[in-house]
C-alpha positions as CSV (number, residue, x, y, z in Angstrom):
1,M,17.5,20.1,18.1
2,D,15.5,22.6,15.9
3,W,14.1,25.4,19.4
4,L,11.3,26.2,16.6
5,T,10.2,22.9,16.5
6,F,10.3,22.5,20.2
7,L,8.0,25.5,20.7
8,L,5.6,24.8,17.9
9,G,5.6,21.9,19.7
10,I,4.8,23.8,23.1
11,L,1.9,25.5,21.2
12,V,-0.1,22.4,20.4
13,G,0.2,21.1,23.7
14,V,-0.9,24.2,25.2
15,S,-4.0,24.2,22.5
16,G,-4.3,20.9,22.5
17,A,-7.0,20.9,25.5
18,F,-8.6,24.1,23.6
19,L,-8.9,22.0,20.2
20,L,-9.7,18.7,20.8
21,N,-13.9,19.7,21.5
22,A,-13.3,21.7,18.0
23,L,-11.4,19.0,16.0
24,R,-12.4,15.9,17.2
25,M,-16.1,15.7,18.8
26,K,-17.8,18.0,16.2
27,R,-16.3,17.0,12.6
28,F,-19.2,15.1,11.9
29,D,-22.1,17.7,12.2
30,L,-23.2,20.4,10.6
31,S,-20.7,23.5,11.0
32,D,-19.4,23.2,7.5
33,E,-21.9,25.6,7.2
34,L,-19.5,28.6,8.2
35,L,-17.6,27.5,5.2
36,N,-20.7,28.2,2.6
37,L,-22.3,31.5,4.1
38,N,-21.4,33.0,0.8
39,T,-24.0,30.6,-1.3
40,V,-27.5,29.3,0.2
41,T,-27.2,26.1,-1.7
42,H,-24.3,24.4,-1.2
43,H,-22.8,22.9,2.1
44,W,-19.6,21.3,1.4
45,G,-17.1,20.4,3.3
46,N,-13.9,18.9,1.7
47,L,-10.4,21.2,1.7
48,G,-11.2,21.9,-2.1
49,F,-9.1,21.5,-5.3
50,W,-8.1,25.4,-5.6
51,D,-7.0,25.5,-9.7
52,N,-7.6,29.1,-10.3
53,T,-10.1,30.2,-8.6
54,Q,-10.4,31.6,-4.7
55,N,-13.6,30.5,-4.2
56,Y,-14.9,27.4,-1.7
57,A,-17.9,25.8,-3.6
58,T,-15.7,25.9,-6.5
59,A,-12.4,24.6,-4.9
60,C,-14.9,21.7,-3.4
61,E,-16.5,21.2,-6.8
62,Q,-13.0,20.8,-8.7
63,L,-12.5,18.5,-5.7
64,A,-15.1,16.4,-6.4
65,L,-14.6,16.1,-10.1
66,K,-11.2,15.3,-10.2
67,V,-12.2,12.2,-8.0
68,G,-15.0,11.2,-10.5
69,D,-12.5,11.7,-13.9
70,T,-10.3,9.4,-12.0
71,A,-12.8,7.1,-11.2
72,K,-14.5,7.2,-14.7
73,L,-17.9,7.7,-13.3
74,N,-20.7,7.4,-15.9
75,S,-24.6,7.0,-16.2
76,T,-24.0,3.0,-15.5
77,S,-21.7,3.1,-12.6
78,E,-22.7,1.9,-9.1
79,I,-21.0,4.1,-6.6
80,M,-20.4,3.3,-2.4
81,D,-19.2,6.8,-1.1
82,I,-17.6,6.1,1.9
83,G,-18.0,9.8,4.4
84,F,-20.3,11.9,1.9
85,G,-21.4,15.0,3.9
86,A,-24.1,16.9,3.4
87,G,-24.5,15.2,-0.5
88,D,-23.2,18.3,-2.4
89,Q,-20.5,15.4,-4.4
90,L,-23.4,12.9,-5.3
91,K,-26.1,15.8,-6.7
92,L,-22.9,16.6,-8.7
93,W,-21.9,13.2,-9.9
94,H,-25.0,12.9,-10.8
95,D,-25.4,16.0,-12.9
96,K,-22.1,15.6,-14.6
97,Y,-21.7,11.9,-15.1
98,E,-25.5,10.8,-15.1
99,V,-25.1,8.5,-12.0
100,Q,-28.1,6.7,-11.3
101,H,-26.8,4.4,-8.3
102,I,-26.2,6.2,-5.4
103,S,-25.4,4.3,-2.1
104,G,-23.8,6.3,0.4
105,V,-22.8,5.9,4.6
106,N,-22.1,8.9,6.8
107,A,-21.5,9.2,10.0
108,S,-23.9,12.0,10.6
109,P,-26.9,12.1,11.3
110,S,-27.4,15.5,11.0
111,Q,-25.2,15.3,7.7
112,V,-27.4,12.6,6.5
113,G,-30.9,14.4,6.9
114,L,-29.1,17.4,4.7
115,A,-28.0,15.1,1.7
116,Q,-31.4,13.0,2.2
117,H,-33.9,16.1,1.6
118,K,-31.5,18.0,-0.5
119,L,-31.1,14.7,-3.5
120,R,-34.8,14.1,-2.7
121,A,-35.6,17.5,-3.7
122,H,-33.5,17.7,-6.3
123,G,-34.9,14.2,-8.0
124,V,-32.4,12.1,-7.2
125,Q,-32.9,8.5,-5.5
126,A,-30.2,7.7,-3.5
127,F,-29.4,5.2,-0.4
128,L,-28.0,7.0,2.1
129,H,-27.9,5.5,5.9
130,N,-26.2,6.8,8.9
131,Y,-22.8,4.2,9.8
132,D,-19.7,4.8,9.8
133,H,-16.9,3.5,7.6
134,S,-17.1,-0.5,8.9
135,A,-20.9,-0.5,7.3
136,I,-19.7,-1.7,3.4
137,N,-18.8,-4.9,5.6
138,S,-22.5,-6.4,5.6
139,H,-22.9,-5.7,1.2
140,P,-22.9,-8.6,-0.5
141,D,-20.4,-9.2,-2.8
142,R,-19.5,-6.9,-5.9
143,S,-22.2,-5.3,-5.0
144,F,-20.5,-1.6,-6.5
145,S,-18.5,-0.6,-9.6
146,H,-16.7,2.4,-7.6
147,V,-16.0,2.6,-4.1
148,V,-15.3,6.5,-3.6
149,S,-14.7,8.6,-0.2
150,I,-14.0,12.2,-0.3
151,D,-11.9,13.4,3.0
152,A,-13.2,10.5,5.2
153,A,-10.5,7.8,4.5
154,Y,-7.6,9.2,7.4
155,F,-9.8,9.0,9.6
156,F,-11.1,5.2,9.2
157,K,-10.2,2.9,12.1
158,D,-8.4,-0.5,10.7
159,R,-8.1,1.2,7.4
160,D,-6.2,-1.5,5.8
161,Q,-8.8,-4.1,6.9
162,W,-11.3,-1.4,5.3
163,F,-9.0,-2.1,1.7
164,K,-10.0,-6.1,2.1
165,Q,-13.8,-5.1,2.3
166,A,-13.8,-2.7,-0.6
167,H,-12.2,-4.3,-2.9
168,R,-14.4,-7.6,-1.5
169,I,-17.8,-5.2,-2.5
170,L,-16.1,-4.0,-6.3
171,K,-17.0,-5.7,-9.6
172,P,-14.7,-7.0,-11.5
173,E,-12.8,-4.2,-12.7
174,G,-14.1,-2.3,-10.0
175,K,-12.7,1.1,-8.5
176,L,-11.4,2.8,-5.1
177,V,-10.8,6.4,-5.3
178,V,-10.3,8.0,-2.3
179,T,-8.5,11.0,-1.3
180,D,-6.0,10.5,1.8
181,M,-2.6,12.3,3.5
182,L,0.5,10.3,3.2
183,M,3.9,10.4,4.5
184,P,6.4,11.0,1.7
185,H,8.8,9.2,3.7
186,Q,10.3,8.0,7.5
187,P,10.5,11.0,9.6
188,T,14.3,11.6,10.7
189,D,13.4,14.0,13.6
190,L,11.5,11.9,16.6
191,L,10.4,15.9,17.6
192,Q,8.9,16.7,15.0
193,E,7.6,12.8,14.5
194,F,6.0,13.3,18.2
195,L,4.8,16.6,17.8
196,M,2.2,15.4,14.1
197,R,0.9,12.6,15.7
198,V,0.0,14.9,18.8
199,A,-1.3,17.3,15.9
200,L,-3.0,14.5,13.8
201,W,-4.7,12.5,17.3
202,L,-6.2,15.9,18.1
203,C,-7.7,15.5,14.6
204,G,-8.9,12.3,15.1
205,I,-6.6,11.0,13.3
206,P,-5.3,7.2,14.3
207,K,-2.1,6.9,14.1
208,D,-2.1,3.5,12.4
209,N,-3.2,5.8,9.6
210,V,0.1,7.4,9.4
211,V,1.7,5.5,6.8
212,T,4.5,6.1,4.1
213,A,2.8,7.0,0.4
214,E,4.9,3.5,-0.5
215,D,3.7,0.9,2.7
216,Y,0.3,3.0,1.9
217,Q,0.6,1.2,-2.0
218,Q,1.4,-2.5,-0.6
219,Q,-1.6,-2.4,1.8
220,L,-3.9,-1.9,-0.9
221,V,-1.8,-4.6,-3.1
222,N,-2.1,-6.7,-0.1
223,A,-5.9,-6.3,-0.3
224,G,-5.9,-7.5,-3.5
225,F,-5.7,-3.8,-5.2
226,I,-4.5,-3.7,-9.1
227,D,-3.2,-0.6,-11.1
228,T,-2.6,1.0,-7.6
229,Q,-1.9,5.3,-8.6
230,L,-0.8,8.0,-6.0
231,E,-1.1,11.9,-7.2
232,D,0.3,14.4,-4.7
233,I,-1.9,17.1,-5.1
234,S,-1.3,18.8,-1.9
235,P,-0.1,22.2,-3.1
236,Q,-3.8,22.8,-4.9
237,V,-5.1,21.4,-1.6
238,M,-3.2,21.9,1.7
239,D,-1.6,25.2,0.6
240,G,-4.9,26.1,-1.1
241,F,-7.4,25.8,1.5
242,S,-5.1,27.0,4.0
243,Q,-4.6,30.4,2.1
244,W,-7.9,31.0,1.5
245,L,-9.5,30.5,5.1
246,P,-7.7,34.0,6.6
247,E,-8.7,36.0,4.1
248,Y,-12.7,34.4,3.9
249,K,-12.5,34.8,7.6
250,K,-11.9,38.5,7.1
251,Q,-15.6,38.7,5.8
252,F,-17.2,38.1,8.3
253,P,-15.9,40.1,11.4
254,G,-18.6,40.1,13.8
255,L,-18.0,36.1,13.5
256,S,-14.1,36.7,13.3
257,S,-14.3,35.2,17.1
258,A,-16.9,32.1,17.7
259,P,-15.6,29.0,18.5
260,I,-16.9,27.5,15.8
261,W,-14.2,28.9,13.9
262,H,-11.6,26.9,16.3
263,K,-12.4,24.0,14.1
264,Y,-11.1,25.1,10.7
265,T,-8.3,28.0,12.5
266,G,-6.9,24.8,13.9
267,T,-7.1,22.4,10.9
268,V,-4.9,25.5,9.2
269,W,-2.2,25.8,11.5
270,I,-1.8,21.7,11.8
271,L,-2.1,22.0,7.5
272,K,0.8,24.6,7.7
273,W,2.6,23.0,10.1
274,L,2.7,19.8,8.4
275,R,3.5,21.2,4.8
276,K,6.6,23.5,6.6
277,H,8.2,20.2,7.4
278,D,6.6,18.3,5.0
279,L,5.8,15.6,7.3
280,L,2.1,15.0,5.5
281,R,0.7,14.9,1.4
282,Y,-2.7,14.7,0.3
283,Y,-2.8,12.4,-2.7
284,L,-5.6,11.4,-4.9
285,V,-5.4,7.9,-3.9
286,S,-7.0,5.2,-7.6
287,A,-7.1,1.4,-7.5
288,Q,-8.5,-1.4,-8.9
289,R,-9.8,-4.9,-8.7
């Protein structure tokens, strides 16, 4: 038995009760402001794409632009964004790609309110609603040219069914672009698999979403998608965020012991452990209707 892994499992179990509220119950509040203390204009909340930067807002913009470039957004795009957070990516896509038709759903009332205020102040018209990801079920067939989601799809219950709804509401040749965390292969160590599922349960990720990249692509095909592409960007995302946060915290010693930090320090611990054992990787996923 890998005793180091076993001891890590004990740590996960002991810390579980402590992290449960921080990682699960406060996932969709405005605590992401803590990550944006160096700026008064941003409320980013994704893991970022850490390519030649140690600035959180820049990394988050880079991830949003990578999604936008993959989706080939432009002035004629009609997007449905699932889990748009506080709206920074919507504003960015409007400015960068001149996207005019913006819709979205998000599970947090406070984030939706902030996003609506931010976009109105920027002169952007958007149809944003406080619903969870299943709200796309109510949209008519062939309503959007793009369905996008950053750092949210791994939380969706019945994600494979959500793929089918996303396919339904996309127009012909429309694109689905999401970021997601998937297993590179089936675990061979049962203890590690168990610990991984405990860690992800703490984060609120349904166990049925923990699938291999191969099975994930098959789910997309079963939903009707073609030209499925998965790009592994784990080093730039999981490693980048994990390396940045501890250094960022040092800038605010007066806040370093605040309970709200546990949401992020717990996330970093889990990301590092998953990467060390190569149990989950972070993918940029695209597929065409």
